[in-house]
C-alpha positions as CSV (number, residue, x, y, z in Angstrom):
1,M,7.4,30.3,6.6
2,N,7.5,32.1,10.0
3,K,5.7,31.4,13.2
4,N,3.0,33.9,12.4
5,S,2.4,32.7,8.9
6,K,-1.3,32.1,8.1
7,I,-1.5,28.4,7.5
8,Y,-4.7,26.6,6.3
9,V,-4.8,22.9,7.1
10,A,-7.6,21.3,5.0
11,G,-8.7,18.1,6.7
12,H,-7.4,18.9,10.1
13,I,-9.6,16.4,12.0
14,G,-8.4,13.2,10.2
15,L,-5.4,11.0,10.7
16,V,-3.1,13.1,8.4
17,G,-4.3,16.6,9.2
18,S,-4.5,16.2,12.9
19,A,-0.9,15.0,13.0
20,I,0.3,17.9,10.9
21,V,-1.6,20.4,13.1
22,K,0.0,18.8,16.2
23,N,3.4,19.1,14.7
24,L,3.0,22.7,13.6
25,Q,1.7,23.7,17.1
26,S,4.7,21.9,18.7
27,K,7.0,24.0,16.6
28,G,5.4,27.3,17.6
29,Y,3.1,28.0,14.6
30,K,0.2,30.0,16.1
31,N,-1.8,31.2,13.1
32,L,-3.5,28.0,11.9
33,I,-6.8,28.1,10.0
34,T,-9.1,25.1,10.2
35,R,-12.6,24.3,9.2
36,T,-14.8,21.3,9.8
37,H,-16.9,19.8,6.9
38,Q,-20.0,21.5,8.5
39,E,-18.3,24.9,8.4
40,L,-16.8,24.5,4.8
41,D,-17.8,22.0,2.1
42,L,-14.6,21.6,0.1
43,I,-16.6,19.9,-2.7
44,D,-18.5,23.2,-3.2
45,Q,-16.6,25.5,-5.5
46,K,-18.3,28.7,-4.4
47,D,-17.8,27.9,-0.7
48,V,-14.1,27.3,-1.2
49,E,-13.8,30.5,-3.3
50,K,-15.5,32.6,-0.5
51,F,-13.3,31.0,2.1
52,F,-10.1,31.9,0.3
53,E,-11.3,35.5,-0.4
54,K,-12.1,36.0,3.3
55,E,-9.1,34.2,5.0
56,K,-6.3,34.7,2.4
57,P,-4.0,31.9,3.7
58,E,-0.3,32.3,3.0
59,Y,0.3,28.5,3.1
60,V,-2.0,25.6,2.4
61,I,-1.8,22.0,3.4
62,L,-4.2,19.8,1.5
63,A,-4.8,16.8,3.7
64,A,-8.5,16.6,3.1
65,A,-9.7,13.6,1.1
66,K,-12.2,10.8,1.0
67,V,-10.1,7.7,2.0
68,G,-10.7,4.1,2.9
69,G,-9.5,0.6,2.6
70,I,-9.8,-2.1,-0.1
71,V,-13.5,-2.7,0.6
72,A,-14.5,1.0,0.6
73,N,-12.4,1.8,-2.5
74,N,-13.9,-1.0,-4.5
75,T,-17.5,-0.4,-3.3
76,Y,-17.7,3.4,-3.6
77,R,-15.7,3.9,-6.7
78,A,-17.7,6.9,-8.1
79,D,-17.6,8.7,-4.7
80,F,-13.9,8.3,-4.4
81,I,-13.0,9.8,-7.8
82,Y,-15.7,12.5,-7.8
83,E,-15.2,13.9,-4.2
84,N,-11.4,13.8,-4.4
85,L,-11.2,15.5,-7.7
86,Q,-13.6,18.2,-6.6
87,I,-11.7,18.9,-3.3
88,Q,-8.3,19.1,-5.1
89,N,-9.5,21.2,-8.0
90,N,-11.1,23.7,-5.7
91,I,-8.3,24.1,-3.3
92,I,-5.4,24.0,-5.7
93,H,-7.0,26.5,-8.1
94,Q,-8.0,28.9,-5.3
95,S,-4.4,28.7,-3.9
96,Y,-3.2,29.9,-7.3
97,I,-5.8,32.6,-7.6
98,H,-5.0,34.0,-4.2
99,K,-1.3,33.8,-4.6
100,V,-0.6,31.2,-1.8
101,E,3.2,31.2,-1.1
102,K,3.4,27.4,-0.9
103,L,0.9,24.5,-1.0
104,L,1.5,20.9,0.1
105,F,-0.7,18.3,-1.6
106,L,-0.9,14.9,0.1
107,G,-1.7,11.8,-2.0
108,S,-0.9,8.1,-1.5
109,T,1.5,5.5,-2.9
110,C,-1.5,3.7,-4.4
111,I,-0.8,6.0,-7.4
112,Y,1.8,3.5,-8.6
113,P,1.1,0.7,-11.0
114,K,0.0,-2.7,-9.7
115,N,3.1,-4.4,-10.9
116,A,5.6,-1.6,-10.3
117,P,9.2,-2.7,-9.7
118,Q,10.1,-2.7,-6.0
119,P,10.9,-0.4,-4.3
120,M,8.6,2.1,-6.0
121,S,10.5,5.1,-7.3
122,E,8.7,8.3,-8.2
123,D,9.7,7.7,-11.8
124,Y,7.4,4.6,-12.0
125,L,4.3,6.8,-12.1
126,L,2.1,6.1,-15.1
127,T,4.3,3.3,-16.5
128,S,1.6,0.6,-16.5
129,E,-1.9,-0.2,-15.2
130,L,-3.2,0.5,-11.7
131,E,-4.5,-2.0,-9.2
132,Y,-8.2,-2.3,-10.0
133,T,-9.8,-2.0,-6.5
134,N,-8.4,1.5,-5.9
135,E,-8.1,2.8,-9.4
136,P,-10.6,5.7,-9.1
137,Y,-8.9,7.0,-5.9
138,A,-5.5,6.6,-7.5
139,I,-6.5,8.4,-10.7
140,A,-7.8,11.3,-8.6
141,K,-4.5,11.6,-6.7
142,I,-2.5,11.4,-9.9
143,A,-4.6,14.3,-11.2
144,G,-3.7,16.2,-8.1
145,I,0.0,15.6,-8.7
146,K,-0.2,16.7,-12.3
147,M,-2.3,19.7,-11.4
148,C,0.3,21.0,-8.9
149,E,3.1,20.2,-11.3
150,S,1.3,22.0,-14.2
151,Y,0.4,25.1,-12.2
152,N,4.0,25.3,-11.1
153,L,5.3,25.1,-14.7
154,Q,2.7,27.4,-16.2
155,Y,2.1,30.0,-13.4
156,G,5.3,29.8,-11.3
157,T,3.5,28.6,-8.2
158,N,5.3,26.7,-5.4
159,F,3.1,23.6,-5.0
160,I,4.7,20.4,-3.6
161,S,3.1,16.9,-3.8
162,V,4.0,14.2,-1.3
163,M,2.9,10.6,-1.4
164,P,2.9,9.0,2.0
165,T,2.9,5.2,2.3
166,N,0.3,3.4,4.4
167,L,-0.3,5.5,7.5
168,Y,-1.5,4.7,11.0
169,G,-1.7,6.7,14.2
170,P,-4.0,8.7,16.6
171,N,-7.3,9.8,15.0
172,D,-7.2,6.9,12.5
173,N,-10.4,5.4,11.1
174,F,-11.2,2.2,12.9
175,D,-14.5,1.5,11.2
176,L,-14.5,-2.1,10.2
177,E,-16.1,-1.4,6.8
178,T,-14.0,1.6,5.6
179,S,-10.7,1.5,7.5
180,H,-7.3,0.6,6.2
181,V,-5.7,-2.7,7.1
182,L,-3.7,-1.9,10.2
183,P,-6.4,-0.1,12.2
184,A,-8.9,-2.7,11.0
185,L,-6.7,-5.5,12.3
186,V,-6.2,-3.7,15.6
187,R,-9.9,-3.3,16.2
188,K,-10.9,-6.8,15.0
189,I,-8.3,-8.5,17.2
190,H,-9.2,-6.2,20.1
191,L,-12.9,-7.1,19.9
192,A,-12.1,-10.8,19.5
193,K,-10.1,-10.6,22.7
194,F,-13.0,-9.0,24.5
195,L,-15.2,-11.9,23.3
196,D,-12.7,-14.4,24.6
197,E,-12.7,-12.7,27.9
198,N,-16.5,-12.4,27.9
199,K,-16.4,-8.6,28.3
200,I,-19.9,-8.0,27.1
201,D,-20.4,-4.5,28.3
202,E,-17.1,-3.4,26.7
203,I,-18.1,-4.9,23.4
204,I,-21.5,-3.1,23.4
205,K,-19.8,0.2,24.3
206,D,-17.1,-0.2,21.6
207,L,-19.7,-0.9,18.9
208,N,-22.3,1.5,20.3
209,V,-25.1,-1.0,20.0
210,N,-28.0,-1.9,22.3
211,S,-27.5,-5.5,23.0
212,F,-24.9,-8.3,22.8
213,E,-27.1,-10.1,20.2
214,E,-26.8,-7.1,18.0
215,A,-23.1,-6.9,18.6
216,N,-22.6,-10.5,17.8
217,M,-24.4,-10.3,14.5
218,Y,-22.3,-7.3,13.5
219,L,-19.0,-9.0,14.5
220,S,-19.9,-12.2,12.7
221,K,-20.3,-10.2,9.5
222,F,-16.6,-9.4,9.8
223,G,-15.5,-12.9,10.8
224,I,-14.8,-12.0,14.4
225,S,-15.4,-14.6,17.1
226,K,-13.7,-15.5,20.4
227,E,-12.0,-18.5,18.6
228,K,-10.7,-16.7,15.5
229,V,-10.5,-13.6,13.4
230,E,-11.0,-13.7,9.6
231,I,-8.6,-11.6,7.5
232,W,-9.1,-10.9,3.8
233,G,-6.7,-12.6,1.4
234,S,-3.8,-14.9,1.8
235,G,-1.7,-12.6,4.1
236,N,1.2,-12.8,1.7
237,P,1.0,-9.2,0.3
238,K,3.6,-6.9,1.8
239,R,2.9,-3.4,2.9
240,E,5.0,-0.5,4.3
241,F,3.6,1.4,7.3
242,L,4.5,4.9,8.6
243,Y,3.4,6.4,11.9
244,S,1.3,9.5,11.2
245,E,3.4,11.8,13.4
246,D,6.5,10.8,11.4
247,M,4.6,11.7,8.2
248,A,3.6,15.0,9.7
249,D,7.2,15.8,10.6
250,A,8.3,15.1,7.1
251,C,5.6,17.3,5.7
252,V,6.5,20.3,7.9
253,F,10.2,19.7,7.2
254,L,9.5,20.1,3.5
255,L,7.3,23.1,4.0
256,E,10.0,24.8,6.0
257,N,13.0,23.8,4.0
258,R,12.3,22.7,0.4
259,D,10.6,24.2,-2.7
260,F,9.2,22.9,-6.0
261,Q,12.6,23.6,-7.6
262,N,14.2,21.0,-5.2
263,T,12.0,18.2,-6.5
264,Y,13.6,17.6,-9.9
265,K,17.0,17.6,-11.6
266,K,18.0,20.9,-13.0
267,D,19.1,19.5,-16.3
268,S,15.8,17.7,-17.0
269,K,14.4,18.3,-20.5
270,E,11.0,17.3,-19.2
271,I,9.9,18.2,-15.7
272,R,7.7,15.4,-14.4
273,N,7.4,13.1,-11.4
274,T,8.2,15.9,-9.1
275,H,6.2,14.3,-6.2
276,I,8.1,12.9,-3.2
277,N,7.5,9.5,-1.6
278,I,7.2,9.6,2.2
279,G,7.8,6.3,4.0
280,T,10.2,4.0,5.8
281,G,11.5,2.0,2.8
282,K,10.7,-1.2,4.8
283,D,7.8,-3.6,4.4
284,I,6.1,-6.4,6.3
285,S,3.6,-9.1,5.1
286,I,0.0,-8.7,6.2
287,K,0.3,-12.1,7.9
288,E,3.3,-11.0,9.9
289,L,1.6,-7.7,10.7
290,A,-1.5,-9.6,11.9
291,Y,0.5,-11.8,14.2
292,L,2.5,-8.9,15.5
293,I,-0.8,-7.1,16.4
294,K,-2.2,-10.3,17.9
295,D,0.9,-10.6,20.2
296,I,0.7,-6.9,21.2
297,I,-3.0,-7.1,22.1
298,G,-2.7,-10.6,23.7
299,F,-5.4,-12.4,21.8
300,K,-5.2,-16.2,22.3
301,G,-7.4,-17.3,19.4
302,K,-6.5,-18.1,15.8
303,L,-6.1,-16.0,12.7
304,Y,-7.9,-17.2,9.5
305,F,-6.8,-15.9,6.2
306,N,-9.7,-16.1,3.7
307,T,-8.1,-16.8,0.3
308,Q,-11.4,-16.3,-1.5
309,K,-11.1,-12.6,-0.8
310,P,-8.8,-10.3,-2.9
311,D,-5.2,-9.7,-1.9
312,G,-4.8,-6.4,-3.7
313,T,-1.3,-5.4,-4.9
314,I,1.2,-8.1,-3.8
315,L,4.2,-5.9,-3.2
316,K,4.1,-2.2,-2.3
317,R,7.3,-0.6,-0.9
318,T,8.5,2.9,-1.6
319,D,11.8,4.1,-2.7
320,V,12.5,6.9,-0.2
321,S,15.9,7.9,-1.5
322,K,14.6,11.2,-2.8
323,L,13.2,12.1,0.6
324,N,16.4,11.0,2.4
325,T,18.4,13.1,0.0
326,L,16.2,16.1,0.7
327,G,17.2,15.6,4.4
328,W,14.5,13.6,6.2
329,K,14.2,10.1,7.6
330,Y,11.6,8.3,9.7
331,K,12.1,7.7,13.5
332,I,9.3,5.5,14.9
333,K,9.5,1.7,14.5
334,L,6.4,-0.2,13.6
335,Q,6.1,-2.3,16.8
336,D,6.4,0.8,18.9
337,G,3.8,2.7,16.8
338,I,1.3,-0.1,17.1
339,K,1.6,-0.1,20.9
340,I,1.0,3.7,20.9
341,I,-2.1,3.5,18.8
342,Y,-3.5,0.6,20.7
343,E,-3.2,2.5,23.9
344,W,-4.7,5.5,22.2
345,Y,-7.7,3.4,20.9
346,N,-8.3,2.0,24.4
347,N,-8.3,5.5,26.0
348,E,-10.6,6.9,23.3
349,K,-13.1,4.0,23.6
């Protein structure tokens, strides 16, 4: 990959894609192709086919996906499996048809079984049942891994699949209904602090509503008050978090330096589980995370853990030895990353 290579980043506006674009630009890549959803509907097979015929990208980064937290995954199950399968099928197949030199497919560590041994190695894929709330999304991502793997084996393509752990960073989704746990906690606790400090105008602006009464009704729906913040589950599950710009650096490193043939042992009788975990290899409980965010933001109220709500998978830490062996390791510590995104959120709002 050279600095003038034509690189298509699908999903460039989101958390993952925007971080990858920023990383590529910082390294001098000038010929980046991007399209908004309004400009290109990745679910539409004909639209994607026409796009590839016209642009003929040399490299493709597939960061576009329908994503969300535990509530969204469990509520919009059909949307998650349908939209993600369509996006993947269209882009991966057109990358093969148009002889793309290398494709990077981004999935998620939710592909692993609910009760997978810890830390989760790439070899644990498809060894037992998935966690129920995100099963449709996970199945779509597993299909993407196997599609890349199968095209490589049958057609000799160079498609790499990476599975980032829980990500956070600039351009994250902070919507209280559809966001992942870390940005959701940041915004919940941030708004609770505003309530405690009686910053009514700031709350109305943050929520983009017409009155404090409307804001208060909305906040109470998510268990947010000046006295306390409700958090789903016991707080005992542990999660691993990676700053999005670290993830982007890992992706670009793999694009520049590694190929499909580097993802499996040469003496393997069966080539499978060629995907690569991207993470820190370190985890933290949701309760510890919530109190860390509370301290960083400076909220003086209490945190209430609602045990009537689901916990999801109890343990979920990646084995990143494969990634480390390939030559990459994370740099940004969790506490520092949270401070960065809280400052970013305040500036954006």
